[in-house]
N, C-alpha and C positions, 0 to 999 in steps of 0.2 A: 752233504758230501755223508757216505757210509761209514758206518762204524767199523766196518772192517779195513783191514792192511792189506797191501799186497807187498810182497817182498821182492826185491830187486838188488842183484848185485852187481858193482861194478869195477870196473879198473880204472886204475891212475897212476900216472907217472910219479915216481916218489917226491919230484918237484911240486907237484900238485896237494901231495898227501901232505907234504910239509907246509905249504901254505894255509891249506885249509886248516891245519892243525894252531897256525901261528894266530890265522884270523878266531877261532874257537877260542884261545884264550883272553884274545882281546872284549870276547862279550862275557856277561853274567855268568854263572856256573849251571844255571837251569838251560843255557843254550850249547847244544850239542853238535857235534859234526854231521851228524845226521840229519839235525835241524836245517843245520846251514845248506846242505845239499838239497834238502826238499823244498828249501827257498829258493834256490836257485833252479831247482824244474820247474817250480810254480812261476817264476818270473818271466821263464824262457817260454813257457807254454803260452802266458797270457799275453806274448809278444806276436804272436803268431797269429796274422791276419788273417789268413785261408782257414783257418780251424772254427767253425761253428760255434758258439759258445764262450770263444776266447773275450779279453778287452777288446781287441784292436778290431776283432770281426764286428763286436757290438758296436764300436765307435765309429768304424764305417758305414755299417748299415743306418746307424742314428744320423749322420753326416749325410749322407744319402736321402734319407726320409727328408729331414730339414730341408735342403736344396728343393724336393720337389714340392711341400709346401710352401717355402720361397715362391718357385716357379708359379704355382697356381695363384697364390696372393698378390704378387706384379700383376698376373694376367687379368685378373679379376680386377683389380685397381685402375689398369691402361682402359678394360672396357668401359668403366664406371666414369673415368675424367672423358673418354670419348663421347660415351653420351650426354655427359652434362654438357660437354660444347656444342651439342647439336641443340638438345630440347628439354626443358625441364620436365615435360610429360613423359616423353621417353624413357627417361631416365625411372620416374615412379611405375611407368608399366613394365619396363624391365627388373625392377627390383619386386615388383609383384609375380612375375613371370619366374624369376630365380626362386621365389620364397614355393609356388606352386612346383614348379619342373626343376628341384634341386637336383636329382639323380642327372635329367637330361643335361643341364647344365655342366653337371661332373663330366657327364662322358662326352660332352663337344668341349671341355677344356681337355683332358686327355686324348682326342683326338689330336687337337691342333699341338699338343706338347710332343706327340709321338712323331707329327710330320716336319717339324720342327728340329728335335732329334735325329731324322734321317737326312734334313737337308744339309747337316753338318760335316 
C-alpha cells in the first residue's frame, strides 16, 4: 500500500452517525470513527468477487485452478488404471512416453478437457 492518503468525504443519516458513534465508544480509545469507516470499506471491497485483486476474486481463481488440477489428476489416474488393466508392459511404455513427451501429454489432456467442457 502507498503511504499517500486520499481524502474522501461522505454523507450519512443522523441514525448512521449515531450508530457509528456508539460502536466507536465500545472500541479502545485508539480506534476512531474514521478507522471503523475504513475497515467497513476494506471489508466491502474484499467481498467484491468481480474486482481483480479482491479476496473473493483470488478465492474463485484459486478454486477454479484446483478444480482444473483435480480434473487433470483424475484423468491421468483413469488412464493409468486403464493401462494397468490392459498390460503391464503397455503401462511402462506409457510412463516412459509421458516422461519424454510431457508437453504433448498435457496438450492432449487439455484437448480432452475442452471437448468434455464443450459437450456439457
